[in-house]
C-alpha positions as protocol buffer text, in pm:
chain_id: "A"
residue {
  index: 1
  type: UNK
  ca { x: -333 y: -2942 z: 1346 }
}
residue {
  index: 2
  type: UNK
  ca { x: -646 y: -2775 z: 1212 }
}
residue {
  index: 3
  type: UNK
  ca { x: -589 y: -2473 z: 991 }
}
residue {
  index: 4
  type: UNK
  ca { x: -802 y: -2190 z: 856 }
}
residue {
  index: 5
  type: UNK
  ca { x: -732 y: -2106 z: 494 }
}
residue {
  index: 6
  type: UNK
  ca { x: -787 y: -1765 z: 336 }
}
residue {
  index: 7
  type: UNK
  ca { x: -750 y: -1735 z: -38 }
}
residue {
  index: 8
  type: UNK
  ca { x: -800 y: -1490 z: -324 }
}
residue {
  index: 9
  type: UNK
  ca { x: -659 y: -1462 z: -675 }
}
residue {
  index: 10
  type: UNK
  ca { x: -319 y: -1349 z: -550 }
}
residue {
  index: 11
  type: UNK
  ca { x: -261 y: -1502 z: -206 }
}
residue {
  index: 12
  type: UNK
  ca { x: -310 y: -1830 z: -23 }
}
residue {
  index: 13
  type: UNK
  ca { x: -281 y: -1796 z: 357 }
}
residue {
  index: 14
  type: UNK
  ca { x: -317 y: -2051 z: 636 }
}
residue {
  index: 15
  type: UNK
  ca { x: -367 y: -1973 z: 1006 }
}
residue {
  index: 16
  type: UNK
  ca { x: -319 y: -2217 z: 1297 }
}
residue {
  index: 17
  type: UNK
  ca { x: -552 y: -2128 z: 1589 }
}
residue {
  index: 18
  type: UNK
  ca { x: -399 y: -2402 z: 1805 }
}
residue {
  index: 19
  type: UNK
  ca { x: -48 y: -2255 z: 1805 }
}
residue {
  index: 20
  type: UNK
  ca { x: -83 y: -1889 z: 1895 }
}
residue {
  index: 21
  type: UNK
  ca { x: -296 y: -1802 z: 1589 }
}
residue {
  index: 22
  type: UNK
  ca { x: 23 y: -1803 z: 1386 }
}
residue {
  index: 23
  type: UNK
  ca { x: 18 y: -1747 z: 1011 }
}
residue {
  index: 24
  type: UNK
  ca { x: 183 y: -2060 z: 879 }
}
residue {
  index: 25
  type: UNK
  ca { x: 167 y: -2007 z: 502 }
}
residue {
  index: 26
  type: UNK
  ca { x: 186 y: -1694 z: 290 }
}
residue {
  index: 27
  type: UNK
  ca { x: 188 y: -1814 z: -69 }
}
residue {
  index: 28
  type: UNK
  ca { x: 200 y: -1595 z: -379 }
}
residue {
  index: 29
  type: UNK
  ca { x: -23 y: -1798 z: -609 }
}
residue {
  index: 30
  type: UNK
  ca { x: 121 y: -1685 z: -944 }
}
residue {
  index: 31
  type: UNK
  ca { x: 460 y: -1833 z: -859 }
}
residue {
  index: 32
  type: UNK
  ca { x: 364 y: -2081 z: -587 }
}
residue {
  index: 33
  type: UNK
  ca { x: 629 y: -1930 z: -359 }
}
residue {
  index: 34
  type: UNK
  ca { x: 572 y: -1956 z: 16 }
}
residue {
  index: 35
  type: UNK
  ca { x: 741 y: -1656 z: 177 }
}
residue {
  index: 36
  type: UNK
  ca { x: 725 y: -1809 z: 524 }
}
residue {
  index: 37
  type: UNK
  ca { x: 988 y: -2050 z: 652 }
}
residue {
  index: 38
  type: UNK
  ca { x: 885 y: -2396 z: 774 }
}
residue {
  index: 39
  type: UNK
  ca { x: 1106 y: -2580 z: 1018 }
}
residue {
  index: 40
  type: UNK
  ca { x: 1225 y: -2897 z: 840 }
}
residue {
  index: 41
  type: UNK
  ca { x: 1258 y: -3081 z: 1173 }
}
residue {
  index: 42
  type: UNK
  ca { x: 959 y: -2964 z: 1380 }
}
residue {
  index: 43
  type: UNK
  ca { x: 593 y: -2987 z: 1279 }
}
residue {
  index: 44
  type: UNK
  ca { x: 315 y: -2768 z: 1428 }
}
residue {
  index: 45
  type: UNK
  ca { x: 215 y: -2899 z: 1769 }
}
residue {
  index: 46
  type: UNK
  ca { x: 84 y: -2773 z: 2105 }
}
residue {
  index: 47
  type: UNK
  ca { x: 339 y: -2703 z: 2376 }
}
residue {
  index: 48
  type: UNK
  ca { x: 340 y: -2565 z: 2734 }
}
residue {
  index: 49
  type: UNK
  ca { x: 348 y: -2192 z: 2792 }
}
residue {
  index: 50
  type: UNK
  ca { x: 669 y: -2214 z: 2994 }
}
residue {
  index: 51
  type: UNK
  ca { x: 848 y: -2420 z: 2726 }
}
residue {
  index: 52
  type: UNK
  ca { x: 1141 y: -2287 z: 2526 }
}
residue {
  index: 53
  type: UNK
  ca { x: 979 y: -2149 z: 2209 }
}
residue {
  index: 54
  type: UNK
  ca { x: 1284 y: -2244 z: 2001 }
}
residue {
  index: 55
  type: UNK
  ca { x: 1245 y: -2614 z: 2082 }
}
residue {
  index: 56
  type: UNK
  ca { x: 890 y: -2622 z: 1941 }
}
residue {
  index: 57
  type: UNK
  ca { x: 917 y: -2357 z: 1671 }
}
residue {
  index: 58
  type: UNK
  ca { x: 768 y: -2493 z: 1349 }
}
residue {
  index: 59
  type: UNK
  ca { x: 823 y: -2165 z: 1162 }
}
residue {
  index: 60
  type: UNK
  ca { x: 570 y: -1923 z: 1016 }
}
residue {
  index: 61
  type: UNK
  ca { x: 469 y: -1582 z: 1147 }
}
residue {
  index: 62
  type: UNK
  ca { x: 421 y: -1539 z: 1524 }
}
residue {
  index: 63
  type: UNK
  ca { x: 361 y: -1245 z: 1757 }
}
residue {
  index: 64
  type: UNK
  ca { x: 547 y: -1154 z: 2076 }
}
residue {
  index: 65
  type: UNK
  ca { x: 398 y: -1009 z: 2396 }
}
residue {
  index: 66
  type: UNK
  ca { x: 511 y: -882 z: 2648 }
}
residue {
  index: 67
  type: UNK
  ca { x: 874 y: -969 z: 2566 }
}
residue {
  index: 68
  type: UNK
  ca { x: 1092 y: -1124 z: 2299 }
}
residue {
  index: 69
  type: UNK
  ca { x: 1366 y: -1280 z: 2509 }
}
residue {
  index: 70
  type: UNK
  ca { x: 1277 y: -1471 z: 2827 }
}
residue {
  index: 71
  type: UNK
  ca { x: 1308 y: -1267 z: 3146 }
}
residue {
  index: 72
  type: UNK
  ca { x: 1182 y: -1206 z: 3498 }
}
residue {
  index: 73
  type: UNK
  ca { x: 991 y: -883 z: 3561 }
}
residue {
  index: 74
  type: UNK
  ca { x: 773 y: -774 z: 3853 }
}
residue {
  index: 75
  type: UNK
  ca { x: 799 y: -1122 z: 4001 }
}
residue {
  index: 76
  type: UNK
  ca { x: 675 y: -1298 z: 3687 }
}
residue {
  index: 77
  type: UNK
  ca { x: 866 y: -1540 z: 3463 }
}
residue {
  index: 78
  type: UNK
  ca { x: 800 y: -1460 z: 3097 }
}
residue {
  index: 79
  type: UNK
  ca { x: 903 y: -1719 z: 2834 }
}
residue {
  index: 80
  type: UNK
  ca { x: 1078 y: -1626 z: 2511 }
}
residue {
  index: 81
  type: UNK
  ca { x: 840 y: -1457 z: 2265 }
}
residue {
  index: 82
  type: UNK
  ca { x: 599 y: -1408 z: 2553 }
}
residue {
  index: 83
  type: UNK
  ca { x: 286 y: -1569 z: 2684 }
}
residue {
  index: 84
  type: UNK
  ca { x: 53 y: -1585 z: 2382 }
}
residue {
  index: 85
  type: UNK
  ca { x: 256 y: -1780 z: 2124 }
}
residue {
  index: 86
  type: UNK
  ca { x: 160 y: -2131 z: 2240 }
}
residue {
  index: 87
  type: UNK
  ca { x: -206 y: -2075 z: 2334 }
}
residue {
  index: 88
  type: UNK
  ca { x: -507 y: -2213 z: 2154 }
}
residue {
  index: 89
  type: UNK
  ca { x: -692 y: -1906 z: 2025 }
}
residue {
  index: 90
  type: UNK
  ca { x: -1071 y: -1890 z: 1993 }
}
residue {
  index: 91
  type: UNK
  ca { x: -1216 y: -1821 z: 1649 }
}
residue {
  index: 92
  type: UNK
  ca { x: -1460 y: -1532 z: 1701 }
}
residue {
  index: 93
  type: UNK
  ca { x: -1557 y: -1469 z: 1339 }
}
residue {
  index: 94
  type: UNK
  ca { x: -1473 y: -1620 z: 1005 }
}
residue {
  index: 95
  type: UNK
  ca { x: -1554 y: -1540 z: 644 }
}
residue {
  index: 96
  type: UNK
  ca { x: -1360 y: -1744 z: 393 }
}
residue {
  index: 97
  type: UNK
  ca { x: -1607 y: -1719 z: 108 }
}
residue {
  index: 98
  type: UNK
  ca { x: -1575 y: -1356 z: 1 }
}
residue {
  index: 99
  type: UNK
  ca { x: -1294 y: -1209 z: -210 }
}
residue {
  index: 100
  type: UNK
  ca { x: -1180 y: -1015 z: 97 }
}
residue {
  index: 101
  type: UNK
  ca { x: -1194 y: -1312 z: 334 }
}
residue {
  index: 102
  type: UNK
  ca { x: -1099 y: -1278 z: 699 }
}
residue {
  index: 103
  type: UNK
  ca { x: -1077 y: -1448 z: 1036 }
}
residue {
  index: 104
  type: UNK
  ca { x: -1083 y: -1295 z: 1385 }
}
residue {
  index: 105
  type: UNK
  ca { x: -930 y: -1483 z: 1679 }
}
residue {
  index: 106
  type: UNK
  ca { x: -881 y: -1404 z: 2046 }
}
residue {
  index: 107
  type: UNK
  ca { x: -704 y: -1527 z: 2358 }
}
residue {
  index: 108
  type: UNK
  ca { x: -666 y: -1422 z: 2721 }
}
residue {
  index: 109
  type: UNK
  ca { x: -323 y: -1373 z: 2873 }
}
residue {
  index: 110
  type: UNK
  ca { x: -241 y: -1649 z: 3123 }
}
residue {
  index: 111
  type: UNK
  ca { x: 10 y: -1423 z: 3301 }
}
residue {
  index: 112
  type: UNK
  ca { x: -97 y: -1069 z: 3214 }
}
residue {
  index: 113
  type: UNK
  ca { x: -460 y: -956 z: 3265 }
}
residue {
  index: 114
  type: UNK
  ca { x: -519 y: -885 z: 2896 }
}
residue {
  index: 115
  type: UNK
  ca { x: -738 y: -994 z: 2610 }
}
residue {
  index: 116
  type: UNK
  ca { x: -563 y: -1019 z: 2274 }
}
residue {
  index: 117
  type: UNK
  ca { x: -750 y: -1012 z: 1947 }
}
residue {
  index: 118
  type: UNK
  ca { x: -611 y: -1073 z: 1601 }
}
residue {
  index: 119
  type: UNK
  ca { x: -791 y: -1004 z: 1274 }
}
residue {
  index: 120
  type: UNK
  ca { x: -633 y: -1143 z: 958 }
}
residue {
  index: 121
  type: UNK
  ca { x: -786 y: -1031 z: 630 }
}
residue {
  index: 122
  type: UNK
  ca { x: -711 y: -1060 z: 263 }
}
residue {
  index: 123
  type: UNK
  ca { x: -746 y: -748 z: 54 }
}
residue {
  index: 124
  type: UNK
  ca { x: -715 y: -747 z: -326 }
}
residue {
  index: 125
  type: UNK
  ca { x: -334 y: -723 z: -331 }
}
residue {
  index: 126
  type: UNK
  ca { x: -233 y: -754 z: 34 }
}
residue {
  index: 127
  type: UNK
  ca { x: -269 y: -938 z: 362 }
}
residue {
  index: 128
  type: UNK
  ca { x: -362 y: -715 z: 656 }
}
residue {
  index: 129
  type: UNK
  ca { x: -320 y: -809 z: 1022 }
}
residue {
  index: 130
  type: UNK
  ca { x: -466 y: -610 z: 1310 }
}
residue {
  index: 131
  type: UNK
  ca { x: -343 y: -704 z: 1658 }
}
residue {
  index: 132
  type: UNK
  ca { x: -529 y: -557 z: 1956 }
}
residue {
  index: 133
  type: UNK
  ca { x: -439 y: -579 z: 2326 }
}
residue {
  index: 134
  type: UNK
  ca { x: -694 y: -476 z: 2590 }
}
residue {
  index: 135
  type: UNK
  ca { x: -586 y: -431 z: 2953 }
}
residue {
  index: 136
  type: UNK
  ca { x: -846 y: -587 z: 3187 }
}
residue {
  index: 137
  type: UNK
  ca { x: -652 y: -555 z: 3513 }
}
residue {
  index: 138
  type: UNK
  ca { x: -608 y: -285 z: 3777 }
}
residue {
  index: 139
  type: UNK
  ca { x: -238 y: -192 z: 3769 }
}
residue {
  index: 140
  type: UNK
  ca { x: -27 y: -39 z: 3489 }
}
residue {
  index: 141
  type: UNK
  ca { x: 123 y: -312 z: 3271 }
}
residue {
  index: 142
  type: UNK
  ca { x: 478 y: -291 z: 3132 }
}
residue {
  index: 143
  type: UNK
  ca { x: 513 y: -456 z: 2794 }
}
residue {
  index: 144
  type: UNK
  ca { x: 685 y: -489 z: 2459 }
}
residue {
  index: 145
  type: UNK
  ca { x: 509 y: -598 z: 2144 }
}
residue {
  index: 146
  type: UNK
  ca { x: 661 y: -731 z: 1827 }
}
residue {
  index: 147
  type: UNK
  ca { x: 565 y: -941 z: 1529 }
}
residue {
  index: 148
  type: UNK
  ca { x: 789 y: -1226 z: 1420 }
}
residue {
  index: 149
  type: UNK
  ca { x: 766 y: -1341 z: 1054 }
}
residue {
  index: 150
  type: UNK
  ca { x: 1029 y: -1599 z: 958 }
}
residue {
  index: 151
  type: UNK
  ca { x: 1118 y: -1591 z: 590 }
}
residue {
  index: 152
  type: UNK
  ca { x: 1224 y: -1874 z: 363 }
}
residue {
  index: 153
  type: UNK
  ca { x: 1522 y: -1707 z: 195 }
}
residue {
  index: 154
  type: UNK
  ca { x: 1828 y: -1793 z: -9 }
}
residue {
  index: 155
  type: UNK
  ca { x: 2177 y: -1645 z: -49 }
}
residue {
  index: 156
  type: UNK
  ca { x: 2162 y: -1318 z: -239 }
}
residue {
  index: 157
  type: UNK
  ca { x: 1822 y: -1212 z: -108 }
}
residue {
  index: 158
  type: UNK
  ca { x: 1815 y: -843 z: -16 }
}
residue {
  index: 159
  type: UNK
  ca { x: 1652 y: -687 z: 291 }
}
residue {
  index: 160
  type: UNK
  ca { x: 1557 y: -330 z: 204 }
}
residue {
  index: 161
  type: UNK
  ca { x: 1522 y: -111 z: 515 }
}
residue {
  index: 162
  type: UNK
  ca { x: 1502 y: 271 z: 523 }
}
residue {
  index: 163
  type: UNK
  ca { x: 1728 y: 278 z: 831 }
}
residue {
  index: 164
  type: UNK
  ca { x: 2021 y: 498 z: 918 }
}
residue {
  index: 165
  type: UNK
  ca { x: 2173 y: 298 z: 1203 }
}
residue {
  index: 166
  type: UNK
  ca { x: 2250 y: -67 z: 1263 }
}
residue {
  index: 167
  type: UNK
  ca { x: 2335 y: -206 z: 1608 }
}
residue {
  index: 168
  type: UNK
  ca { x: 2490 y: -547 z: 1669 }
}
residue {
  index: 169
  type: UNK
  ca { x: 2290 y: -733 z: 1929 }
}
residue {
  index: 170
  type: UNK
  ca { x: 2470 y: -1066 z: 1901 }
}
residue {
  index: 171
  type: UNK
  ca { x: 2693 y: -1249 z: 1657 }
}
residue {
  index: 172
  type: UNK
  ca { x: 2866 y: -1587 z: 1664 }
}
residue {
  index: 173
  type: UNK
  ca { x: 3163 y: -1463 z: 1458 }
}
residue {
  index: 174
  type: UNK
  ca { x: 3360 y: -1135 z: 1463 }
}
residue {
  index: 175
  type: UNK
  ca { x: 3289 y: -1089 z: 1090 }
}
residue {
  index: 176
  type: UNK
  ca { x: 2927 y: -1015 z: 1188 }
}
residue {
  index: 177
  type: UNK
  ca { x: 3022 y: -754 z: 1446 }
}
residue {
  index: 178
  type: UNK
  ca { x: 3073 y: -713 z: 1817 }
}
residue {
  index: 179
  type: UNK
  ca { x: 2774 y: -678 z: 2054 }
}
residue {
  index: 180
  type: UNK
  ca { x: 2691 y: -312 z: 2101 }
}
residue {
  index: 181
  type: UNK
  ca { x: 2870 y: -201 z: 1784 }
}
residue {
  index: 182
  type: UNK
  ca { x: 2689 y: 72 z: 1590 }
}
residue {
  index: 183
  type: UNK
  ca { x: 2727 y: 126 z: 1216 }
}
residue {
  index: 184
  type: UNK
  ca { x: 2576 y: 313 z: 924 }
}
residue {
  index: 185
  type: UNK
  ca { x: 2317 y: 73 z: 788 }
}
residue {
  index: 186
  type: UNK
  ca { x: 2374 y: -152 z: 597 }
}
residue {
  index: 187
  type: UNK
  ca { x: 2758 y: -148 z: 589 }
}
residue {
  index: 188
  type: UNK
  ca { x: 2913 y: -316 z: 891 }
}
residue {
  index: 189
  type: UNK
  ca { x: 3287 y: -253 z: 923 }
}
residue {
  index: 190
  type: UNK
  ca { x: 3495 y: -510 z: 1105 }
}
residue {
  index: 191
  type: UNK
  ca { x: 3867 y: -582 z: 1107 }
}
residue {
  index: 192
  type: UNK
  ca { x: 3984 y: -595 z: 746 }
}
residue {
  index: 193
  type: UNK
  ca { x: 3642 y: -600 z: 582 }
}
residue {
  index: 194
  type: UNK
  ca { x: 3309 y: -429 z: 521 }
}
residue {
  index: 195
  type: UNK
  ca { x: 2993 y: -641 z: 512 }
}
residue {
  index: 196
  type: UNK
  ca { x: 2665 y: -540 z: 350 }
}
residue {
  index: 197
  type: UNK
  ca { x: 2418 y: -666 z: 610 }
}
residue {
  index: 198
  type: UNK
  ca { x: 2124 y: -614 z: 374 }
}
residue {
  index: 199
  type: UNK
  ca { x: 2239 y: -894 z: 142 }
}
residue {
  index: 200
  type: UNK
  ca { x: 2206 y: -1249 z: 274 }
}
residue {
  index: 201
  type: UNK
  ca { x: 2527 y: -1448 z: 281 }
}
residue {
  index: 202
  type: UNK
  ca { x: 2601 y: -1803 z: 164 }
}
residue {
  index: 203
  type: UNK
  ca { x: 2520 y: -2095 z: 388 }
}
residue {
  index: 204
  type: UNK
  ca { x: 2776 y: -2160 z: 659 }
}
residue {
  index: 205
  type: UNK
  ca { x: 2832 y: -2170 z: 1036 }
}
residue {
  index: 206
  type: UNK
  ca { x: 2725 y: -1810 z: 1100 }
}
residue {
  index: 207
  type: UNK
  ca { x: 2436 y: -1630 z: 1270 }
}
residue {
  index: 208
  type: UNK
  ca { x: 2367 y: -1283 z: 1404 }
}
residue {
  index: 209
  type: UNK
  ca { x: 2102 y: -1065 z: 1560 }
}
residue {
  index: 210
  type: UNK
  ca { x: 2113 y: -695 z: 1463 }
}
residue {
  index: 211
  type: UNK
  ca { x: 1886 y: -397 z: 1520 }
}
residue {
  index: 212
  type: UNK
  ca { x: 1796 y: -149 z: 1246 }
}
residue {
  index: 213
  type: UNK
  ca { x: 1706 y: 188 z: 1398 }
}
residue {
  index: 214
  type: UNK
  ca { x: 1656 y: 553 z: 1308 }
}
residue {
  index: 215
  type: UNK
  ca { x: 1397 y: 444 z: 1054 }
}
residue {
  index: 216
  type: UNK
  ca { x: 1279 y: 700 z: 800 }
}
residue {
  index: 217
  type: UNK
  ca { x: 952 y: 514 z: 731 }
}
residue {
  index: 218
  type: UNK
  ca { x: 746 y: 220 z: 858 }
}
residue {
  index: 219
  type: UNK
  ca { x: 827 y: -45 z: 601 }
}
residue {
  index: 220
  type: UNK
  ca { x: 1084 y: -299 z: 490 }
}
residue {
  index: 221
  type: UNK
  ca { x: 1100 y: -539 z: 198 }
}
residue {
  index: 222
  type: UNK
  ca { x: 1248 y: -880 z: 120 }
}
residue {
  index: 223
  type: UNK
  ca { x: 1364 y: -917 z: -241 }
}
residue {
  index: 224
  type: UNK
  ca { x: 1450 y: -1241 z: -420 }
}
residue {
  index: 225
  type: UNK
  ca { x: 1655 y: -1127 z: -722 }
}
residue {
  index: 226
  type: UNK
  ca { x: 1697 y: -1476 z: -869 }
}
residue {
  index: 227
  type: UNK
  ca { x: 1321 y: -1542 z: -859 }
}
residue {
  index: 228
  type: UNK
  ca { x: 1208 y: -1192 z: -957 }
}
residue {
  index: 229
  type: UNK
  ca { x: 974 y: -1165 z: -658 }
}
residue {
  index: 230
  type: UNK
  ca { x: 955 y: -977 z: -329 }
}
residue {
  index: 231
  type: UNK
  ca { x: 745 y: -887 z: -27 }
}
residue {
  index: 232
  type: UNK
  ca { x: 672 y: -541 z: 116 }
}
residue {
  index: 233
  type: UNK
  ca { x: 597 y: -531 z: 491 }
}
residue {
  index: 234
  type: UNK
  ca { x: 434 y: -216 z: 635 }
}
residue {
  index: 235
  type: UNK
  ca { x: 406 y: -140 z: 1007 }
}
residue {
  index: 236
  type: UNK
  ca { x: 317 y: 160 z: 1232 }
}
residue {
  index: 237
  type: UNK
  ca { x: 644 y: 348 z: 1280 }
}
residue {
  index: 238
  type: UNK
  ca { x: 511 y: 551 z: 1573 }
}
residue {
  index: 239
  type: UNK
  ca { x: 432 y: 230 z: 1765 }
}
residue {
  index: 240
  type: UNK
  ca { x: 716 y: 9 z: 1637 }
}
residue {
  index: 241
  type: UNK
  ca { x: 1026 y: 223 z: 1570 }
}
residue {
  index: 242
  type: UNK
  ca { x: 1278 y: -64 z: 1591 }
}
residue {
  index: 243
  type: UNK
  ca { x: 1352 y: -365 z: 1372 }
}
residue {
  index: 244
  type: UNK
  ca { x: 1516 y: -677 z: 1509 }
}
residue {
  index: 245
  type: UNK
  ca { x: 1686 y: -894 z: 1246 }
}
residue {
  index: 246
  type: UNK
  ca { x: 1764 y: -1253 z: 1327 }
}
residue {
  index: 247
  type: UNK
  ca { x: 1983 y: -1390 z: 1047 }
}
residue {
  index: 248
  type: UNK
  ca { x: 2087 y: -1753 z: 1058 }
}
residue {
  index: 249
  type: UNK
  ca { x: 2302 y: -1871 z: 768 }
}
residue {
  index: 250
  type: UNK
  ca { x: 2330 y: -2213 z: 932 }
}
residue {
  index: 251
  type: UNK
  ca { x: 2503 y: -2109 z: 1254 }
}
residue {
  index: 252
  type: UNK
  ca { x: 2190 y: -2144 z: 1468 }
}
residue {
  index: 253
  type: UNK
  ca { x: 2084 y: -2508 z: 1493 }
}
residue {
  index: 254
  type: UNK
  ca { x: 2174 y: -2562 z: 1128 }
}
residue {
  index: 255
  type: UNK
  ca { x: 1886 y: -2350 z: 995 }
}
residue {
  index: 256
  type: UNK
  ca { x: 1902 y: -2099 z: 709 }
}
residue {
  index: 257
  type: UNK
  ca { x: 1639 y: -1826 z: 750 }
}
residue {
  index: 258
  type: UNK
  ca { x: 1580 y: -1458 z: 814 }
}
residue {
  index: 259
  type: UNK
  ca { x: 1341 y: -1307 z: 1068 }
}
residue {
  index: 260
  type: UNK
  ca { x: 1272 y: -932 z: 1041 }
}
residue {
  index: 261
  type: UNK
  ca { x: 1060 y: -808 z: 1332 }
}
residue {
  index: 262
  type: UNK
  ca { x: 913 y: -465 z: 1412 }
}
residue {
  index: 263
  type: UNK
  ca { x: 925 y: -402 z: 1789 }
}
residue {
  index: 264
  type: UNK
  ca { x: 797 y: -130 z: 2016 }
}
residue {
  index: 265
  type: UNK
  ca { x: 1120 y: -114 z: 2214 }
}
residue {
  index: 266
  type: UNK
  ca { x: 1495 y: -164 z: 2224 }
}
residue {
  index: 267
  type: UNK
  ca { x: 1637 y: -391 z: 2353 }
}
residue {
  index: 268
  type: UNK
  ca { x: 1379 y: -665 z: 2299 }
}
residue {
  index: 269
  type: UNK
  ca { x: 1397 y: -811 z: 2650 }
}
residue {
  index: 270
  type: UNK
  ca { x: 1127 y: -659 z: 2872 }
}
residue {
  index: 271
  type: UNK
  ca { x: 1342 y: -630 z: 3185 }
}
residue {
  index: 272
  type: UNK
  ca { x: 1625 y: -464 z: 2988 }
}
residue {
  index: 273
  type: UNK
  ca { x: 1384 y: -230 z: 2809 }
}
residue {
  index: 274
  type: UNK
  ca { x: 1237 y: -125 z: 3144 }
}
residue {
  index: 275
  type: UNK
  ca { x: 1587 y: -53 z: 3270 }
}
residue {
  index: 276
  type: UNK
  ca { x: 1650 y: 153 z: 2954 }
}
residue {
  index: 277
  type: UNK
  ca { x: 1308 y: 322 z: 2980 }
}
residue {
  index: 278
  type: UNK
  ca { x: 1215 y: 221 z: 2625 }
}
residue {
  index: 279
  type: UNK
  ca { x: 929 y: -10 z: 2728 }
}
residue {
  index: 280
  type: UNK
  ca { x: 560 y: 68 z: 2682 }
}
residue {
  index: 281
  type: UNK
  ca { x: 297 y: 90 z: 2956 }
}
residue {
  index: 282
  type: UNK
  ca { x: -67 y: -7 z: 2918 }
}
residue {
  index: 283
  type: UNK
  ca { x: -303 y: 155 z: 3168 }
}
residue {
  index: 284
  type: UNK
  ca { x: -603 y: -28 z: 3318 }
}
residue {
  index: 285
  type: UNK
  ca { x: -892 y: -22 z: 3071 }
}
residue {
  index: 286
  type: UNK
  ca { x: -665 y: 95 z: 2789 }
}
residue {
  index: 287
  type: UNK
  ca { x: -616 y: -84 z: 2459 }
}
residue {
  index: 288
  type: UNK
  ca { x: -355 y: -60 z: 2184 }
}
residue {
  index: 289
  type: UNK
  ca { x: -388 y: -163 z: 1820 }
}
residue {
  index: 290
  type: UNK
  ca { x: -104 y: -258 z: 1586 }
}
residue {
  index: 291
  type: UNK
  ca { x: -177 y: -281 z: 1212 }
}
residue {
  index: 292
  type: UNK
  ca { x: 54 y: -442 z: 960 }
}
residue {
  index: 293
  type: UNK
  ca { x: 20 y: -511 z: 589 }
}
residue {
  index: 294
  type: UNK
  ca { x: 219 y: -732 z: 355 }
}
residue {
  index: 295
  type: UNK
  ca { x: 212 y: -701 z: -23 }
}
residue {
  index: 296
  type: UNK
  ca { x: 397 y: -940 z: -256 }
}
residue {
  index: 297
  type: UNK
  ca { x: 517 y: -851 z: -602 }
}
residue {
  index: 298
  type: UNK
  ca { x: 651 y: -1048 z: -895 }
}
residue {
  index: 299
  type: UNK
  ca { x: 826 y: -941 z: -1215 }
}
residue {
  index: 300
  type: UNK
  ca { x: 768 y: -716 z: -1406 }
}
residue {
  index: 301
  type: UNK
  ca { x: 659 y: -534 z: -1087 }
}
residue {
  index: 302
  type: UNK
  ca { x: 942 y: -395 z: -871 }
}
residue {
  index: 303
  type: UNK
  ca { x: 989 y: -271 z: -516 }
}
residue {
  index: 304
  type: UNK
  ca { x: 953 y: 89 z: -636 }
}
residue {
  index: 305
  type: UNK
  ca { x: 629 y: 21 z: -820 }
}
residue {
  index: 306
  type: UNK
  ca { x: 494 y: -163 z: -514 }
}
residue {
  index: 307
  type: UNK
  ca { x: 591 y: 128 z: -288 }
}
residue {
  index: 308
  type: UNK
  ca { x: 412 y: 365 z: -527 }
}
residue {
  index: 309
  type: UNK
  ca { x: 93 y: 156 z: -524 }
}
residue {
  index: 310
  type: UNK
  ca { x: 105 y: 151 z: -144 }
}
residue {
  index: 311
  type: UNK
  ca { x: 144 y: 531 z: -133 }
}
residue {
  index: 312
  type: UNK
  ca { x: 487 y: 513 z: 34 }
}
residue {
  index: 313
  type: UNK
  ca { x: 670 y: 712 z: -235 }
}
């Protein structure tokens, strides 16, 4: 599929307009490391809006609206990761020649009366993504929004999160908790053991989905100790106060990856969030903007020095 490439001295980024305007590559040029996971069995391809996202997921960094998990709400059937992730987005503006290159894309909701716009831009040290949703209908619109970067990781990688509470959403083995179990992040206590959920485990038949909540700040980081590199991800805490962690060590379809997603609501199924009154509502004529920024580092830089440069400590 056609791709738009943004590049500066530090980063090499590719965007696929034909598959939800997903960011497919996020490469730190000094090391050549691609932070984003690519599905080894599925290549980028168009697919129907009602299709199971998992069966066509080629990897990369997607966005979810108005739900994460598939559900029925207000008489509408919403597919998993929502209605925008398989659309062909229109390129509204593009500048790939300047040092701070950018591309702006847009799409209309096929189910919800919204226009979505996504601006992806390279700054000197970071990649910035601005996601805007404009309500063009006449009735209040219930929604969740989340962003869904899948990381190419290895055992021993560390997920740094300034969270106080972890909640088990799902797990395929009791060693990764029981659904609904709360714990002091990152130490999950199960029968006979304590597991540090921030450190990725060896490959094996295990997978889990956990929430990280009670966040002290709007950031998390993925660190690769063996490689001496890492990635800082910043998000608006007031708009996205929950993180959903999907960790597959091989127990989900044989894949090894980590997905760390800021979401507006908990749980991440629209119908359940409405029942829990944690959903968001967009009024007719209203718009909402979500801004995220990712900054890689490599040795001798550290997470602390990267946080300092970003003004987070």
